[in-house]
N, CA, C and O atoms as a CHARMM CRD file, in Angstrom:
* protein
*
  372
    1    1 MET  N     18.29400 -17.62400 -10.66200 PROA 1      0.00000
    2    1 MET  CA    18.03300 -15.56800 -10.85200 PROA 1      0.00000
    3    1 MET  C     16.54100 -15.45900 -10.78400 PROA 1      0.00000
    4    1 MET  O     15.81000 -16.36400 -11.18600 PROA 1      0.00000
    5    2 GLU  N     16.00500 -14.10100 -10.15900 PROA 2      0.00000
    6    2 GLU  CA    14.88000 -14.25300  -9.88300 PROA 2      0.00000
    7    2 GLU  C     14.19700 -13.94200 -11.42700 PROA 2      0.00000
    8    2 GLU  O     15.01500 -13.90700 -12.34700 PROA 2      0.00000
    9    3 THR  N     12.19900 -13.62400 -11.91100 PROA 3      0.00000
   10    3 THR  CA    12.07400 -13.59500 -12.61600 PROA 3      0.00000
   11    3 THR  C     11.32500 -12.21100 -12.56200 PROA 3      0.00000
   12    3 THR  O     11.40000 -11.84400 -11.38900 PROA 3      0.00000
   13    4 PRO  N     10.83900 -11.55200 -13.08500 PROA 4      0.00000
   14    4 PRO  CA    10.40300  -9.67700 -12.70600 PROA 4      0.00000
   15    4 PRO  C      9.16600 -10.10300 -12.18600 PROA 4      0.00000
   16    4 PRO  O      8.97100  -9.31200 -11.26200 PROA 4      0.00000
   17    5 LEU  N      8.22500 -10.87200 -12.22800 PROA 5      0.00000
   18    5 LEU  CA     7.24600 -11.32000 -11.18000 PROA 5      0.00000
   19    5 LEU  C      8.05500 -11.54900  -9.66300 PROA 5      0.00000
   20    5 LEU  O      8.09200 -10.62600  -8.85000 PROA 5      0.00000
   21    6 GLU  N      8.45800 -12.39300  -9.48700 PROA 6      0.00000
   22    6 GLU  CA     9.11500 -12.85500  -8.24300 PROA 6      0.00000
   23    6 GLU  C      9.69100 -11.35300  -7.98300 PROA 6      0.00000
   24    6 GLU  O      9.04500 -10.87000  -7.05300 PROA 6      0.00000
   25    7 LYS  N     10.88600 -10.23500  -8.57100 PROA 7      0.00000
   26    7 LYS  CA    11.03300  -9.13700  -8.11100 PROA 7      0.00000
   27    7 LYS  C     10.25600  -8.26300  -7.54800 PROA 7      0.00000
   28    7 LYS  O     10.58800  -7.64800  -6.53400 PROA 7      0.00000
   29    8 ALA  N      8.88200  -8.08200  -8.28500 PROA 8      0.00000
   30    8 ALA  CA     8.07900  -7.55000  -8.19900 PROA 8      0.00000
   31    8 ALA  C      7.28000  -7.95400  -6.26400 PROA 8      0.00000
   32    8 ALA  O      7.07400  -7.39600  -5.18700 PROA 8      0.00000
   33    9 LEU  N      7.12000  -9.26900  -6.95000 PROA 9      0.00000
   34    9 LEU  CA     6.75400  -9.61300  -5.02100 PROA 9      0.00000
   35    9 LEU  C      7.38500  -9.35700  -4.00600 PROA 9      0.00000
   36    9 LEU  O      7.02100  -9.04600  -2.87200 PROA 9      0.00000
   37   10 THR  N      9.22400  -9.62800  -4.86500 PROA 10     0.00000
   38   10 THR  CA     9.81000  -9.31700  -3.63100 PROA 10     0.00000
   39   10 THR  C      9.72200  -7.66000  -2.84200 PROA 10     0.00000
   40   10 THR  O      9.51100  -7.44900  -1.64800 PROA 10     0.00000
   41   11 THR  N      9.91700  -6.79900  -3.75300 PROA 11     0.00000
   42   11 THR  CA     9.77700  -5.57800  -3.79000 PROA 11     0.00000
   43   11 THR  C      8.22400  -5.08600  -2.61000 PROA 11     0.00000
   44   11 THR  O      8.22200  -4.31800  -1.64800 PROA 11     0.00000
   45   12 MET  N      7.38500  -5.68100  -3.04800 PROA 12     0.00000
   46   12 MET  CA     6.09300  -5.31500  -2.29900 PROA 12     0.00000
   47   12 MET  C      6.25600  -5.75900  -0.97800 PROA 12     0.00000
   48   12 MET  O      5.88300  -5.15300   0.02700 PROA 12     0.00000
   49   13 VAL  N      6.83200  -6.84500  -1.02100 PROA 13     0.00000
   50   13 VAL  CA     6.95000  -7.56700   0.68500 PROA 13     0.00000
   51   13 VAL  C      8.32900  -6.61500   1.40400 PROA 13     0.00000
   52   13 VAL  O      7.97400  -5.90200   2.34200 PROA 13     0.00000
   53   14 THR  N      9.11800  -6.58400   1.21300 PROA 14     0.00000
   54   14 THR  CA    10.53300  -5.69200   2.12500 PROA 14     0.00000
   55   14 THR  C      9.51200  -4.15900   1.89300 PROA 14     0.00000
   56   14 THR  O      9.56600  -3.51900   2.94300 PROA 14     0.00000
   57   15 THR  N      8.74700  -3.53200   0.96800 PROA 15     0.00000
   58   15 THR  CA     8.57300  -2.02400   1.16400 PROA 15     0.00000
   59   15 THR  C      7.90500  -2.23600   2.11300 PROA 15     0.00000
   60   15 THR  O      8.10100  -1.53300   3.10400 PROA 15     0.00000
   61   16 PHE  N      6.77300  -3.38700   2.15700 PROA 16     0.00000
   62   16 PHE  CA     6.43600  -3.27100   3.59000 PROA 16     0.00000
   63   16 PHE  C      6.75200  -3.37100   4.98100 PROA 16     0.00000
   64   16 PHE  O      5.93100  -2.77900   5.68100 PROA 16     0.00000
   65   17 HSD  N      7.81600  -4.01400   5.69800 PROA 17     0.00000
   66   17 HSD  CA     8.35500  -3.93200   6.22800 PROA 17     0.00000
   67   17 HSD  C      9.98000  -2.97000   6.50700 PROA 17     0.00000
   68   17 HSD  O     10.92200  -2.84800   7.29000 PROA 17     0.00000
   69   18 LYS  N      9.46900  -2.51900   5.34300 PROA 18     0.00000
   70   18 LYS  CA    10.85500  -0.99900   5.65700 PROA 18     0.00000
   71   18 LYS  C      9.95700   0.04600   6.32500 PROA 18     0.00000
   72   18 LYS  O     10.54100   0.78600   7.11600 PROA 18     0.00000
   73   19 TYR  N      8.72200   0.23200   6.16500 PROA 19     0.00000
   74   19 TYR  CA     8.08400   1.41800   6.65300 PROA 19     0.00000
   75   19 TYR  C      7.32700   0.58800   8.03300 PROA 19     0.00000
   76   19 TYR  O      6.97700   1.34600   8.93800 PROA 19     0.00000
   77   20 SER  N      7.08500  -0.76900   8.21900 PROA 20     0.00000
   78   20 SER  CA     6.11300  -1.57400   9.41500 PROA 20     0.00000
   79   20 SER  C      7.61200  -1.25200  10.46500 PROA 20     0.00000
   80   20 SER  O      8.74900  -0.89300  10.15600 PROA 20     0.00000
   81   21 GLY  N      6.79700  -1.66100  12.15600 PROA 21     0.00000
   82   21 GLY  CA     7.19800  -1.38900  12.87700 PROA 21     0.00000
   83   21 GLY  C      8.22000  -0.15500  13.75300 PROA 21     0.00000
   84   21 GLY  O      8.89200  -0.29700  14.77500 PROA 21     0.00000
   85   22 ARG  N      8.01200   1.02000  12.91000 PROA 22     0.00000
   86   22 ARG  CA     8.87700   2.35100  13.39500 PROA 22     0.00000
   87   22 ARG  C      8.08200   2.65800  14.50700 PROA 22     0.00000
   88   22 ARG  O      8.66200   3.24300  15.42200 PROA 22     0.00000
   89   23 GLU  N      6.16400   2.24900  14.73200 PROA 23     0.00000
   90   23 GLU  CA     5.57900   2.91100  15.20800 PROA 23     0.00000
   91   23 GLU  C      4.77800   1.60200  16.08400 PROA 23     0.00000
   92   23 GLU  O      3.60400   1.54800  15.72000 PROA 23     0.00000
   93   24 GLY  N      5.11300   0.54500  17.13600 PROA 24     0.00000
   94   24 GLY  CA     4.56400  -0.64200  17.75600 PROA 24     0.00000
   95   24 GLY  C      4.94600  -1.63200  16.66100 PROA 24     0.00000
   96   24 GLY  O      6.04400  -1.55000  16.11000 PROA 24     0.00000
   97   25 SER  N      4.10300  -2.51400  16.35900 PROA 25     0.00000
   98   25 SER  CA     4.50500  -4.26600  16.19200 PROA 25     0.00000
   99   25 SER  C      5.11600  -3.84600  14.53500 PROA 25     0.00000
  100   25 SER  O      4.79200  -3.00100  13.70000 PROA 25     0.00000
  101   26 LYS  N      6.04800  -4.82000  14.59700 PROA 26     0.00000
  102   26 LYS  CA     6.86700  -5.13200  13.09400 PROA 26     0.00000
  103   26 LYS  C      6.18100  -5.41000  11.97400 PROA 26     0.00000
  104   26 LYS  O      6.50100  -5.25100  10.79600 PROA 26     0.00000
  105   27 LEU  N      4.76700  -6.03300  12.67800 PROA 27     0.00000
  106   27 LEU  CA     4.22600  -6.76000  11.42900 PROA 27     0.00000
  107   27 LEU  C      2.98700  -6.15400  10.84600 PROA 27     0.00000
  108   27 LEU  O      2.32700  -6.77400  10.01300 PROA 27     0.00000
  109   28 THR  N      2.56900  -4.65400  11.36600 PROA 28     0.00000
  110   28 THR  CA     1.73700  -3.67000  11.14700 PROA 28     0.00000
  111   28 THR  C      2.09600  -2.40600  10.97700 PROA 28     0.00000
  112   28 THR  O      2.90200  -1.93500  11.78000 PROA 28     0.00000
  113   29 LEU  N      1.44400  -1.36200   9.61500 PROA 29     0.00000
  114   29 LEU  CA     1.55400  -0.34100   9.83200 PROA 29     0.00000
  115   29 LEU  C      0.83200   0.82100  10.26100 PROA 29     0.00000
  116   29 LEU  O     -0.25500   0.90200   9.68900 PROA 29     0.00000
  117   30 SER  N      1.14600   2.07900  11.36100 PROA 30     0.00000
  118   30 SER  CA     0.38900   2.73600  11.61500 PROA 30     0.00000
  119   30 SER  C     -0.38000   3.58600  10.41400 PROA 30     0.00000
  120   30 SER  O     -0.62300   3.23800   9.25900 PROA 30     0.00000
  121   31 ARG  N     -0.62800   4.63600  10.99900 PROA 31     0.00000
  122   31 ARG  CA    -1.59000   5.68900  10.07600 PROA 31     0.00000
  123   31 ARG  C     -0.35400   6.84600   9.27300 PROA 31     0.00000
  124   31 ARG  O     -0.28700   7.49000   8.22600 PROA 31     0.00000
  125   32 ARG  N      0.58900   6.58900  10.62400 PROA 32     0.00000
  126   32 ARG  CA     1.54700   7.33600   9.93100 PROA 32     0.00000
  127   32 ARG  C      2.73600   6.58100   9.45700 PROA 32     0.00000
  128   32 ARG  O      3.78000   7.20500   9.64800 PROA 32     0.00000
  129   33 GLU  N      2.88600   5.40300   8.88700 PROA 33     0.00000
  130   33 GLU  CA     3.45900   4.65500   8.13200 PROA 33     0.00000
  131   33 GLU  C      3.32900   4.14500   7.29700 PROA 33     0.00000
  132   33 GLU  O      4.20200   3.58000   6.63900 PROA 33     0.00000
  133   34 LEU  N      1.87300   4.21800   7.02800 PROA 34     0.00000
  134   34 LEU  CA     1.07400   4.26300   6.22000 PROA 34     0.00000
  135   34 LEU  C      1.02200   5.12600   5.41400 PROA 34     0.00000
  136   34 LEU  O      0.85600   4.77800   4.24500 PROA 34     0.00000
  137   35 LYS  N      1.13100   6.41800   5.69900 PROA 35     0.00000
  138   35 LYS  CA     1.06400   7.78800   5.05500 PROA 35     0.00000
  139   35 LYS  C      2.84800   7.87300   4.26300 PROA 35     0.00000
  140   35 LYS  O      3.11300   8.05300   3.07400 PROA 35     0.00000
  141   36 GLU  N      3.49500   7.73700   5.04600 PROA 36     0.00000
  142   36 GLU  CA     4.83900   7.68800   4.71000 PROA 36     0.00000
  143   36 GLU  C      5.21000   6.31200   3.70500 PROA 36     0.00000
  144   36 GLU  O      6.23200   6.28100   3.01900 PROA 36     0.00000
  145   37 LEU  N      4.53000   5.55900   3.73300 PROA 37     0.00000
  146   37 LEU  CA     4.96200   4.95900   2.90300 PROA 37     0.00000
  147   37 LEU  C      4.40400   5.06100   1.17500 PROA 37     0.00000
  148   37 LEU  O      4.97600   4.80700   0.11500 PROA 37     0.00000
  149   38 ILE  N      2.99000   5.56800   1.51500 PROA 38     0.00000
  150   38 ILE  CA     2.23400   6.20200   0.19700 PROA 38     0.00000
  151   38 ILE  C      3.05400   7.21700  -0.67000 PROA 38     0.00000
  152   38 ILE  O      3.31600   7.19300  -1.87300 PROA 38     0.00000
  153   39 LYS  N      3.47300   8.38200   0.60100 PROA 39     0.00000
  154   39 LYS  CA     4.00200   9.62900   0.40100 PROA 39     0.00000
  155   39 LYS  C      5.35200   9.52000  -1.15700 PROA 39     0.00000
  156   39 LYS  O      5.46300  10.08400  -2.24600 PROA 39     0.00000
  157   40 LYS  N      6.29100   8.24400  -0.22600 PROA 40     0.00000
  158   40 LYS  CA     7.41100   8.06200  -0.55600 PROA 40     0.00000
  159   40 LYS  C      7.69700   7.24500  -1.63800 PROA 40     0.00000
  160   40 LYS  O      8.65800   7.39800  -2.39200 PROA 40     0.00000
  161   41 GLU  N      6.75100   6.26900  -1.71900 PROA 41     0.00000
  162   41 GLU  CA     6.79900   4.94200  -2.61900 PROA 41     0.00000
  163   41 GLU  C      5.81100   4.39300  -3.50000 PROA 41     0.00000
  164   41 GLU  O      5.67500   3.23200  -3.88500 PROA 41     0.00000
  165   42 LEU  N      4.95500   5.71200  -3.82600 PROA 42     0.00000
  166   42 LEU  CA     3.66400   6.08400  -4.49500 PROA 42     0.00000
  167   42 LEU  C      3.62200   7.26400  -5.37000 PROA 42     0.00000
  168   42 LEU  O      3.56200   8.30000  -4.70900 PROA 42     0.00000
  169   43 CYS  N      3.63800   7.49200  -6.98300 PROA 43     0.00000
  170   43 CYS  CA     3.18200   8.63000  -7.07300 PROA 43     0.00000
  171   43 CYS  C      2.65600   9.15200  -6.64600 PROA 43     0.00000
  172   43 CYS  O      3.07400  10.11600  -6.00400 PROA 43     0.00000
  173   44 LEU  N      0.87500   8.69400  -6.78600 PROA 44     0.00000
  174   44 LEU  CA    -0.21400   9.34200  -6.33300 PROA 44     0.00000
  175   44 LEU  C      0.12000   9.73700  -5.04100 PROA 44     0.00000
  176   44 LEU  O     -0.61600  10.68300  -4.75900 PROA 44     0.00000
  177   45 GLY  N      0.63600   9.55900  -4.40200 PROA 45     0.00000
  178   45 GLY  CA     1.23100   9.97300  -3.05700 PROA 45     0.00000
  179   45 GLY  C      1.16500  11.22300  -2.63500 PROA 45     0.00000
  180   45 GLY  O      0.45200  11.74000  -1.77500 PROA 45     0.00000
  181   46 GLU  N      2.09500  11.71700  -3.42200 PROA 46     0.00000
  182   46 GLU  CA     2.19400  13.18200  -3.65500 PROA 46     0.00000
  183   46 GLU  C      1.02500  14.29700  -3.59700 PROA 46     0.00000
  184   46 GLU  O      1.08900  15.46500  -3.21400 PROA 46     0.00000
  185   47 LYS  N     -0.28000  13.40500  -4.20300 PROA 47     0.00000
  186   47 LYS  CA    -1.62700  14.04300  -4.76200 PROA 47     0.00000
  187   47 LYS  C     -2.34500  13.89500  -3.33800 PROA 47     0.00000
  188   47 LYS  O     -3.21800  14.72700  -3.09500 PROA 47     0.00000
  189   48 MET  N     -2.09900  13.03300  -2.48400 PROA 48     0.00000
  190   48 MET  CA    -2.98500  12.92900  -1.59300 PROA 48     0.00000
  191   48 MET  C     -3.29600  13.73900  -0.75000 PROA 48     0.00000
  192   48 MET  O     -2.26500  14.26900  -0.33900 PROA 48     0.00000
  193   49 GLN  N     -4.45300  14.25700  -0.10200 PROA 49     0.00000
  194   49 GLN  CA    -4.77800  14.90000   1.50400 PROA 49     0.00000
  195   49 GLN  C     -5.00800  14.49600   2.43100 PROA 49     0.00000
  196   49 GLN  O     -5.78200  13.53900   2.42300 PROA 49     0.00000
  197   50 GLU  N     -4.49300  14.97000   3.71700 PROA 50     0.00000
  198   50 GLU  CA    -4.84100  13.81300   4.71800 PROA 50     0.00000
  199   50 GLU  C     -5.90500  13.37300   4.92200 PROA 50     0.00000
  200   50 GLU  O     -5.81400  12.42900   5.70600 PROA 50     0.00000
  201   51 SER  N     -7.26700  13.63700   4.50800 PROA 51     0.00000
  202   51 SER  CA    -8.29200  13.20100   4.31400 PROA 51     0.00000
  203   51 SER  C     -8.19400  12.04400   3.81800 PROA 51     0.00000
  204   51 SER  O     -8.55200  11.06900   4.47800 PROA 51     0.00000
  205   52 SER  N     -7.74600  11.93100   2.69600 PROA 52     0.00000
  206   52 SER  CA    -7.44100  11.04900   1.89800 PROA 52     0.00000
  207   52 SER  C     -7.15100   9.59900   2.15600 PROA 52     0.00000
  208   52 SER  O     -7.77600   8.56400   1.92500 PROA 52     0.00000
  209   53 ILE  N     -5.67000   9.94700   2.87000 PROA 53     0.00000
  210   53 ILE  CA    -5.60600   8.96700   3.76300 PROA 53     0.00000
  211   53 ILE  C     -5.89900   8.31600   4.84400 PROA 53     0.00000
  212   53 ILE  O     -5.46000   7.23300   5.23100 PROA 53     0.00000
  213   54 ASP  N     -7.00300   9.33400   5.53400 PROA 54     0.00000
  214   54 ASP  CA    -7.74900   8.90300   6.77200 PROA 54     0.00000
  215   54 ASP  C     -8.93600   7.84400   6.17500 PROA 54     0.00000
  216   54 ASP  O     -9.39700   6.88500   6.79300 PROA 54     0.00000
  217   55 ASP  N     -9.24400   8.21000   5.02600 PROA 55     0.00000
  218   55 ASP  CA    -9.77800   7.43600   4.27800 PROA 55     0.00000
  219   55 ASP  C     -9.75900   6.10800   3.92300 PROA 55     0.00000
  220   55 ASP  O    -10.63600   5.24500   3.96700 PROA 55     0.00000
  221   56 LEU  N     -8.21200   6.08300   3.43900 PROA 56     0.00000
  222   56 LEU  CA    -7.91100   5.18100   2.68000 PROA 56     0.00000
  223   56 LEU  C     -7.98500   3.75500   4.46800 PROA 56     0.00000
  224   56 LEU  O     -8.53500   2.68400   4.72300 PROA 56     0.00000
  225   57 MET  N     -7.05300   4.73500   5.17600 PROA 57     0.00000
  226   57 MET  CA    -6.78900   4.03500   6.18900 PROA 57     0.00000
  227   57 MET  C     -8.04900   3.22200   6.71100 PROA 57     0.00000
  228   57 MET  O     -7.94800   1.99500   6.69500 PROA 57     0.00000
  229   58 LYS  N     -9.09100   3.72800   7.11800 PROA 58     0.00000
  230   58 LYS  CA   -10.40600   3.34800   7.14000 PROA 58     0.00000
  231   58 LYS  C    -10.86500   2.69200   6.59800 PROA 58     0.00000
  232   58 LYS  O    -11.65200   2.03300   7.27900 PROA 58     0.00000
  233   59 SER  N    -10.83600   2.36400   5.35600 PROA 59     0.00000
  234   59 SER  CA   -11.47100   1.40300   4.10900 PROA 59     0.00000
  235   59 SER  C    -10.71300   0.04500   4.00000 PROA 59     0.00000
  236   59 SER  O    -11.27000  -0.86700   3.38800 PROA 59     0.00000
  237   60 LEU  N     -9.18500  -0.20400   4.68300 PROA 60     0.00000
  238   60 LEU  CA    -8.32800  -1.14400   4.32300 PROA 60     0.00000
  239   60 LEU  C     -8.09200  -1.35700   5.92600 PROA 60     0.00000
  240   60 LEU  O     -6.93100  -1.72400   6.10400 PROA 60     0.00000
  241   61 ASP  N     -8.89100  -1.23400   7.26400 PROA 61     0.00000
  242   61 ASP  CA    -8.34100  -1.56900   8.25500 PROA 61     0.00000
  243   61 ASP  C     -9.68300  -2.38000   8.32000 PROA 61     0.00000
  244   61 ASP  O    -10.61800  -1.58200   8.25200 PROA 61     0.00000
  245   62 LYS  N     -9.97000  -3.24000   8.39000 PROA 62     0.00000
  246   62 LYS  CA   -11.26400  -3.78600   8.16900 PROA 62     0.00000
  247   62 LYS  C    -11.05300  -4.58800   9.78600 PROA 62     0.00000
  248   62 LYS  O    -12.22100  -4.65600  10.17000 PROA 62     0.00000
  249   63 ASN  N    -10.29500  -5.12800  10.74900 PROA 63     0.00000
  250   63 ASN  CA   -10.55300  -5.49900  11.88800 PROA 63     0.00000
  251   63 ASN  C    -10.32100  -4.22800  12.97300 PROA 63     0.00000
  252   63 ASN  O     -9.97400  -4.43300  14.13600 PROA 63     0.00000
  253   64 SER  N    -10.61100  -2.63400  12.31100 PROA 64     0.00000
  254   64 SER  CA   -10.69500  -1.92500  12.81800 PROA 64     0.00000
  255   64 SER  C     -9.40700  -2.03400  14.36200 PROA 64     0.00000
  256   64 SER  O     -9.89500  -1.76900  15.46100 PROA 64     0.00000
  257   65 ASP  N     -8.48600  -2.26300  14.33200 PROA 65     0.00000
  258   65 ASP  CA    -7.25600  -1.91000  15.18500 PROA 65     0.00000
  259   65 ASP  C     -6.68500  -0.61300  14.89300 PROA 65     0.00000
  260   65 ASP  O     -5.74200  -0.13800  15.52500 PROA 65     0.00000
  261   66 GLN  N     -7.22100  -0.09600  14.00800 PROA 66     0.00000
  262   66 GLN  CA    -5.94400   1.18900  14.03000 PROA 66     0.00000
  263   66 GLN  C     -4.31100   0.66800  13.56500 PROA 66     0.00000
  264   66 GLN  O     -3.34500   1.09600  14.19700 PROA 66     0.00000
  265   67 GLU  N     -4.13800  -0.27000  12.42500 PROA 67     0.00000
  266   67 GLU  CA    -2.92500  -0.33300  12.27800 PROA 67     0.00000
  267   67 GLU  C     -3.52000  -1.22200  10.67700 PROA 67     0.00000
  268   67 GLU  O     -4.69400  -1.51700  10.45400 PROA 67     0.00000
  269   68 ILE  N     -2.54500  -1.44700   9.91300 PROA 68     0.00000
  270   68 ILE  CA    -2.38100  -2.29400   8.58900 PROA 68     0.00000
  271   68 ILE  C     -1.69500  -3.51300   8.72700 PROA 68     0.00000
  272   68 ILE  O     -0.47100  -3.43700   8.83100 PROA 68     0.00000
  273   69 ASP  N     -2.20200  -4.57400   8.74800 PROA 69     0.00000
  274   69 ASP  CA    -1.27600  -6.17700   8.48600 PROA 69     0.00000
  275   69 ASP  C     -1.22200  -6.08200   7.07100 PROA 69     0.00000
  276   69 ASP  O     -1.86600  -5.41800   6.25900 PROA 69     0.00000
  277   70 PHE  N     -0.23000  -6.96700   6.96300 PROA 70     0.00000
  278   70 PHE  CA     0.04600  -7.41800   5.76700 PROA 70     0.00000
  279   70 PHE  C     -1.25500  -7.69300   4.75200 PROA 70     0.00000
  280   70 PHE  O     -1.37500  -7.29700   3.59300 PROA 70     0.00000
  281   71 LYS  N     -2.15400  -8.46000   5.50800 PROA 71     0.00000
  282   71 LYS  CA    -3.12500  -8.97400   4.39000 PROA 71     0.00000
  283   71 LYS  C     -3.84200  -7.72700   4.23000 PROA 71     0.00000
  284   71 LYS  O     -4.12200  -7.49100   3.05500 PROA 71     0.00000
  285   72 GLU  N     -4.19000  -6.92900   5.00500 PROA 72     0.00000
  286   72 GLU  CA    -4.84000  -5.38700   4.30700 PROA 72     0.00000
  287   72 GLU  C     -3.73500  -4.80900   3.30700 PROA 72     0.00000
  288   72 GLU  O     -3.90800  -4.82900   2.08800 PROA 72     0.00000
  289   73 TYR  N     -2.80100  -4.38900   3.79800 PROA 73     0.00000
  290   73 TYR  CA    -1.50800  -3.62800   2.42400 PROA 73     0.00000
  291   73 TYR  C     -1.64500  -4.81300   1.60000 PROA 73     0.00000
  292   73 TYR  O     -1.54500  -4.32900   0.47300 PROA 73     0.00000
  293   74 ALA  N     -1.86200  -6.44100   1.40400 PROA 74     0.00000
  294   74 ALA  CA    -1.98400  -6.97800   0.60500 PROA 74     0.00000
  295   74 ALA  C     -3.15200  -6.22400  -0.42400 PROA 74     0.00000
  296   74 ALA  O     -2.87400  -5.75400  -1.52700 PROA 74     0.00000
  297   75 VAL  N     -4.28500  -6.22200   0.09400 PROA 75     0.00000
  298   75 VAL  CA    -5.93800  -5.99000  -0.39000 PROA 75     0.00000
  299   75 VAL  C     -5.28000  -4.36700  -1.53700 PROA 75     0.00000
  300   75 VAL  O     -5.27200  -4.36800  -2.76800 PROA 75     0.00000
  301   76 PHE  N     -4.95100  -3.53700  -0.89900 PROA 76     0.00000
  302   76 PHE  CA    -4.43000  -2.51800  -1.36200 PROA 76     0.00000
  303   76 PHE  C     -3.77900  -2.64500  -1.95900 PROA 76     0.00000
  304   76 PHE  O     -4.61500  -2.56000  -2.85900 PROA 76     0.00000
  305   77 LEU  N     -2.59700  -2.85700  -2.65300 PROA 77     0.00000
  306   77 LEU  CA    -1.98900  -3.59500  -4.18100 PROA 77     0.00000
  307   77 LEU  C     -2.74300  -3.82800  -4.50200 PROA 77     0.00000
  308   77 LEU  O     -3.14400  -2.82000  -5.08400 PROA 77     0.00000
  309   78 THR  N     -3.79800  -4.95200  -4.65900 PROA 78     0.00000
  310   78 THR  CA    -4.23000  -5.71100  -5.41900 PROA 78     0.00000
  311   78 THR  C     -5.34700  -4.74400  -6.19400 PROA 78     0.00000
  312   78 THR  O     -5.69200  -4.86600  -7.36900 PROA 78     0.00000
  313   79 THR  N     -5.89000  -3.61200  -5.10000 PROA 79     0.00000
  314   79 THR  CA    -6.75400  -2.81100  -5.06300 PROA 79     0.00000
  315   79 THR  C     -6.00900  -1.56400  -6.80700 PROA 79     0.00000
  316   79 THR  O     -6.69400  -1.11700  -7.72800 PROA 79     0.00000
  317   80 LEU  N     -4.84800  -1.44300  -6.63800 PROA 80     0.00000
  318   80 LEU  CA    -4.20500  -0.58500  -6.93200 PROA 80     0.00000
  319   80 LEU  C     -3.77000  -1.59000  -8.53900 PROA 80     0.00000
  320   80 LEU  O     -3.84800  -0.96500  -9.59600 PROA 80     0.00000
  321   81 CYS  N     -3.47100  -2.62900  -8.57500 PROA 81     0.00000
  322   81 CYS  CA    -3.20900  -3.14600  -9.83200 PROA 81     0.00000
  323   81 CYS  C     -4.64400  -3.32800 -10.56500 PROA 81     0.00000
  324   81 CYS  O     -4.70600  -3.00800 -11.75200 PROA 81     0.00000
  325   82 MET  N     -5.40300  -3.65600 -10.13700 PROA 82     0.00000
  326   82 MET  CA    -6.73700  -3.18400 -10.62100 PROA 82     0.00000
  327   82 MET  C     -7.16500  -2.44700 -11.66200 PROA 82     0.00000
  328   82 MET  O     -7.63700  -2.66800 -12.77700 PROA 82     0.00000
  329   83 ALA  N     -6.66200  -0.82200 -10.51900 PROA 83     0.00000
  330   83 ALA  CA    -6.93400   0.33200 -11.26000 PROA 83     0.00000
  331   83 ALA  C     -5.92600   0.45800 -12.09600 PROA 83     0.00000
  332   83 ALA  O     -6.18800   1.25800 -12.99400 PROA 83     0.00000
  333   84 TYR  N     -4.62200  -0.12700 -12.17700 PROA 84     0.00000
  334   84 TYR  CA    -3.66900   0.48000 -13.27100 PROA 84     0.00000
  335   84 TYR  C     -4.12000  -0.56100 -14.85500 PROA 84     0.00000
  336   84 TYR  O     -4.05000  -0.15500 -16.01500 PROA 84     0.00000
  337   85 ASN  N     -4.56300  -1.93700 -14.38700 PROA 85     0.00000
  338   85 ASN  CA    -5.42600  -2.27900 -15.79300 PROA 85     0.00000
  339   85 ASN  C     -5.83500  -1.89200 -15.77700 PROA 85     0.00000
  340   85 ASN  O     -5.18100  -0.84900 -15.76800 PROA 85     0.00000
  341   86 ASP  N     -7.23900  -1.51400 -15.74100 PROA 86     0.00000
  342   86 ASP  CA    -8.44100  -0.76000 -16.21000 PROA 86     0.00000
  343   86 ASP  C     -8.36700   0.72800 -16.26200 PROA 86     0.00000
  344   86 ASP  O     -9.33700   1.42500 -16.55900 PROA 86     0.00000
  345   87 PHE  N     -6.98000   1.27200 -15.91300 PROA 87     0.00000
  346   87 PHE  CA    -6.42700   2.43300 -17.06000 PROA 87     0.00000
  347   87 PHE  C     -5.50100   1.77200 -18.42400 PROA 87     0.00000
  348   87 PHE  O     -5.25800   2.52500 -19.36700 PROA 87     0.00000
  349   88 PHE  N     -5.22000   0.94100 -18.43900 PROA 88     0.00000
  350   88 PHE  CA    -3.87000   0.38300 -19.09100 PROA 88     0.00000
  351   88 PHE  C     -5.26800  -0.22100 -20.29400 PROA 88     0.00000
  352   88 PHE  O     -5.29700   0.29300 -21.41300 PROA 88     0.00000
  353   89 LEU  N     -6.03600  -1.00100 -20.02200 PROA 89     0.00000
  354   89 LEU  CA    -7.76300  -1.22800 -20.98700 PROA 89     0.00000
  355   89 LEU  C     -8.02100  -0.20400 -21.81200 PROA 89     0.00000
  356   89 LEU  O     -7.88900  -0.13600 -23.03400 PROA 89     0.00000
  357   90 GLU  N     -8.60600   1.00700 -20.62100 PROA 90     0.00000
  358   90 GLU  CA    -8.83500   2.20900 -21.44900 PROA 90     0.00000
  359   90 GLU  C     -7.83300   2.61300 -22.77000 PROA 90     0.00000
  360   90 GLU  O     -8.13700   2.58300 -23.96300 PROA 90     0.00000
  361   91 ASP  N     -6.56200   2.99200 -22.16100 PROA 91     0.00000
  362   91 ASP  CA    -5.86000   3.52600 -22.65600 PROA 91     0.00000
  363   91 ASP  C     -5.75000   2.98100 -24.37800 PROA 91     0.00000
  364   91 ASP  O     -5.43900   3.78100 -25.26000 PROA 91     0.00000
  365   92 ARG  N     -6.11100   1.25200 -24.72300 PROA 92     0.00000
  366   92 ARG  CA    -6.22800   0.64300 -25.70800 PROA 92     0.00000
  367   92 ARG  C     -7.06700   0.74900 -26.55800 PROA 92     0.00000
  368   92 ARG  O     -7.00500   0.49200 -27.76000 PROA 92     0.00000
  369   93 LYS  N     -8.35000   1.35700 -25.59100 PROA 93     0.00000
  370   93 LYS  CA    -9.55900   1.62400 -26.61000 PROA 93     0.00000
  371   93 LYS  C     -9.32500   3.02600 -27.82100 PROA 93     0.00000
  372   93 LYS  O    -10.20900   3.29200 -28.63500 PROA 93     0.00000
């Protein structure tokens, strides 16, 4: 039986692969795939402007290949987790 943390990890991986490979490599997200993932899977996606998605893509795409690989995606999720943690810490003050 999966623990809650294992379920969360599985969800992170399966969500990446749900969107990757629709355009190009099955192992990366294009800008369009990243945008779709953010808009459909994250509440903050509804509020993001096109320019914000462009900025996010540029900041995540460390090797400048115009695609987001799993490692770059994991950095994005880690950053989100840190922001969520900061939010909850502020809320407890």
